[in-house]
C-alpha positions in Angstrom: 84.3 160.1 61.4 83.6 163.9 61.2 86.9 164.8 59.6 88.4 163.0 56.7 92.0 162.9 55.6 92.9 164.9 52.5 92.8 162.7 49.4 94.7 165.2 47.2 96.1 168.7 47.4 93.8 171.6 46.6 94.3 173.6 43.5 93.7 177.2 44.5 94.0 180.2 42.2 93.7 183.8 43.2 92.4 186.5 40.9 91.9 190.1 41.8 88.3 191.2 41.1 87.3 194.8 40.8 83.9 196.4 40.5 82.6 196.0 36.9 84.6 192.9 36.2 82.7 190.0 34.7 84.2 186.5 34.8 83.0 182.9 34.3 83.5 179.9 36.4 82.3 176.7 34.7 78.9 177.5 33.4 78.3 180.5 35.7 78.9 184.1 34.9 79.6 186.6 37.7 79.6 190.4 37.5 81.1 192.3 40.4 79.4 195.4 41.7 80.8 197.8 44.3 79.2 197.2 47.7 78.4 200.1 50.1 80.3 198.8 53.1 82.9 200.7 55.0 82.6 203.8 52.8 83.9 207.2 54.0 80.5 208.9 53.3 82.0 212.5 53.5 84.7 211.9 50.9 83.0 208.9 49.1 86.2 206.9 49.5 86.1 203.1 49.9 87.7 202.3 53.2 87.4 198.6 52.6 86.7 197.1 49.2 83.6 194.9 49.3 81.7 193.5 46.4 78.2 192.3 45.5 77.6 190.0 42.6 75.1 189.4 39.8 75.2 185.7 39.1 73.9 184.2 35.8 73.5 180.5 34.9 71.1 178.6 32.8 69.1 181.7 31.8 68.5 182.6 35.5 69.8 185.7 37.2 70.5 186.2 40.9 71.7 189.3 42.8 73.8 188.5 45.9 74.1 191.7 47.9 75.2 191.1 51.5 77.5 193.4 53.5 76.1 196.4 51.8 73.9 199.3 52.6 71.9 201.0 49.8 73.6 200.3 46.5 76.1 203.0 45.3 75.1 204.9 42.2 77.2 202.8 39.8 75.8 199.5 41.3 72.2 200.8 41.2 72.6 201.8 37.5 73.9 198.3 36.8 71.1 196.6 38.7 68.5 198.5 36.7 69.9 196.7 33.6 68.9 193.2 34.8 65.7 191.2 35.5 66.3 189.1 38.6 64.8 185.7 39.3 66.1 186.0 42.9 67.7 188.8 44.9 69.4 188.4 48.3 69.7 191.7 50.3 71.5 192.5 53.5 68.9 193.1 56.3 71.2 193.0 59.2 69.4 195.3 61.5 65.8 194.1 61.0 63.3 196.8 62.0 65.8 198.8 64.0 66.3 202.5 63.1 69.8 203.1 61.8 71.9 206.0 60.4 72.6 204.9 56.9 75.6 207.3 56.7 77.4 205.2 59.2 76.3 201.7 58.3 77.3 199.2 55.7 74.1 197.2 56.2 70.4 197.6 55.8 67.1 197.1 57.6 63.8 195.5 56.5 62.2 198.8 55.7 65.3 199.9 53.7 65.2 196.6 51.8 61.5 197.2 51.0 62.3 200.7 49.6 65.1 199.3 47.5 62.9 196.5 46.2 60.2 199.0 45.3 62.8 201.1 43.4 64.1 198.0 41.5 60.5 196.9 40.8 59.8 200.3 39.3 62.9 199.9 37.1 61.7 196.4 36.0 64.7 194.6 37.6 62.3 192.9 40.1 58.8 191.7 39.4 56.1 189.5 41.0 58.1 186.3 40.0 61.3 187.5 41.7 62.2 185.7 44.9 63.3 188.4 47.4 65.3 187.3 50.4 66.7 189.2 53.4 69.8 187.7 55.0 72.9 188.5 57.1 70.6 189.0 60.1 72.0 190.1 63.4 70.9 187.9 66.3 71.3 191.0 68.5 68.7 193.1 66.6 66.4 190.6 64.9 64.0 188.1 66.4 64.5 184.4 65.8 63.7 183.2 62.3 60.6 181.2 63.3 59.1 184.1 65.2 59.3 186.6 62.3 59.1 184.4 59.1 55.3 184.9 58.7 55.5 188.6 59.2 58.4 188.9 56.7 56.5 186.8 54.1 53.5 189.2 54.5 56.0 192.0 53.6 57.2 190.1 50.5 60.5 189.1 52.0 61.6 185.5 52.5 64.1 184.6 55.2 66.7 182.0 54.3 67.5 179.1 56.6 70.1 176.4 56.7 69.4 173.9 54.1 67.1 176.1 52.1 66.9 175.3 48.4 65.5 177.8 45.9 63.6 176.6 42.9 64.3 179.2 40.2 
């Protein structure tokens, strides 16, 4: 009973999305921002196009920023123009020290610095739910072992089945 037969064919449409594009699906608006993932840091050339998204629906705004290191200048400028109800940041490497020039991911301290910068810009405030996700099991302790410490740092850790009340 785990798998069900297909009742009808899927209707799939593909659309190329580029950084800066805004599009709507039903009652939700998405704005694509360039993610800092697989960037040739010396030449500032994107080796693999990755995107983060600002998602708006019902007067609420969410930033979804996984698979990205510190936002690129164009993305950071765009982020400063919003006020987020929730923001999800890549925190793959936990508290591990990393070389940002070679990583397309972040750590808890880097997320904290980014949140502070966005707070100063007015994009994040005391009502913003800040989440760290995309955690590596190789470098981050199990969820239940660090959730209280992360909450003390102002960072929530998502879990399967979590529902956000925005």
